C-alpha positions as CSV (number, residue, x, y, z in Angstrom):
1,X,-75.9,-45.3,-10.5
2,X,-75.2,-48.2,-13.2
3,X,-77.2,-51.5,-13.2
4,X,-75.4,-53.5,-15.9
5,X,-72.5,-55.2,-15.0
6,X,-70.0,-53.8,-17.8
7,X,-71.0,-50.4,-16.9
8,X,-70.1,-51.0,-13.3
9,X,-66.5,-51.9,-14.3
10,X,-66.4,-49.0,-16.4
11,X,-67.2,-46.8,-13.2
12,X,-64.2,-48.5,-11.4
13,X,-62.0,-48.5,-14.5
14,X,-62.7,-44.4,-15.0
15,X,-62.1,-43.9,-11.1
16,X,-58.4,-45.5,-11.5
17,X,-57.8,-43.5,-14.7
18,X,-59.1,-39.8,-13.3
19,X,-56.6,-40.7,-10.3
20,X,-53.6,-41.5,-12.8
21,X,-54.4,-38.5,-15.2
22,X,-54.5,-36.1,-12.0
23,X,-51.5,-37.5,-10.5
24,X,-49.8,-37.2,-14.1
25,X,-51.3,-33.7,-14.7
26,X,-50.0,-32.7,-11.4
27,X,-46.4,-33.6,-12.0
28,X,-46.6,-31.7,-15.5
29,X,-47.6,-28.5,-13.7
30,X,-44.8,-29.3,-11.1
31,X,-42.2,-29.9,-13.7
32,X,-42.9,-26.8,-15.6
33,X,-43.0,-24.8,-12.1
34,X,-39.7,-26.0,-11.1
35,X,-38.1,-25.4,-14.1
36,X,-39.4,-21.9,-14.2
37,X,-38.1,-21.3,-10.9
38,X,-34.5,-22.8,-12.0
39,X,-34.4,-20.4,-14.6
40,X,-35.0,-17.6,-12.3
41,X,-32.7,-18.4,-9.8
42,X,-29.7,-20.4,-11.6
43,X,-30.0,-18.4,-14.8
44,X,-30.3,-20.5,-18.4
45,X,-27.2,-22.5,-18.1
46,X,-28.1,-23.9,-14.6
47,X,-31.8,-24.6,-15.6
48,X,-31.2,-26.8,-18.7
49,X,-31.5,-30.0,-16.6
50,X,-34.8,-28.7,-14.7
51,X,-35.8,-27.7,-18.5
52,X,-34.9,-31.5,-20.0
53,X,-37.2,-32.9,-17.1
54,X,-40.3,-30.7,-17.7
55,X,-39.7,-31.5,-21.5
56,X,-39.7,-35.3,-20.5
57,X,-42.4,-34.9,-18.2
58,X,-44.7,-33.0,-20.9
59,X,-43.7,-35.8,-23.4
60,X,-45.0,-38.6,-21.1
61,X,-48.1,-37.0,-20.5
62,X,-48.9,-36.6,-23.9
63,X,-47.9,-40.1,-24.8
64,X,-49.9,-41.7,-21.9
65,X,-52.9,-39.3,-23.7
66,X,-53.3,-37.2,-20.5
67,X,-52.6,-34.3,-22.3
68,X,-53.0,-33.7,-26.3
69,X,-50.0,-33.5,-28.4
70,X,-50.7,-30.0,-29.5
71,X,-51.2,-29.0,-25.6
72,X,-47.7,-30.5,-24.9
73,X,-45.9,-29.0,-28.1
74,X,-47.4,-25.4,-26.8
75,X,-46.2,-26.1,-23.3
76,X,-42.6,-26.8,-24.5
77,X,-42.6,-24.1,-26.9
78,X,-43.5,-21.7,-24.0
79,X,-40.9,-23.1,-21.8
80,X,-38.0,-23.4,-24.8
81,X,-39.0,-19.4,-25.5
82,X,-38.5,-18.2,-22.1
83,X,-35.3,-20.1,-21.6
84,X,-34.3,-18.7,-25.0
85,X,-35.2,-15.0,-23.8
86,X,-33.5,-15.6,-20.5
87,X,-30.1,-16.5,-22.1
88,X,-30.1,-13.7,-24.8
89,X,-30.8,-11.3,-21.6
90,X,-27.5,-12.3,-20.2
């Protein structure tokens, strides 16, 4: 437990940030899952909106510093590669 006043404040802010980061990470995972589900159910043309939503969510998380920019790029690349593969299969 911190004794110094500024350290106590840092603990408070870190709690808030941890909760915020967890919520944003969860939304990223949900967006990716929804995009993958839409790809399976609606096909490549029907999943474009979900894919764009997932890209936006991943970019937002990277912009806020919740995930690293390279991790965001990797996740978007995997989504795009999967969508392109499904489009070629049709």
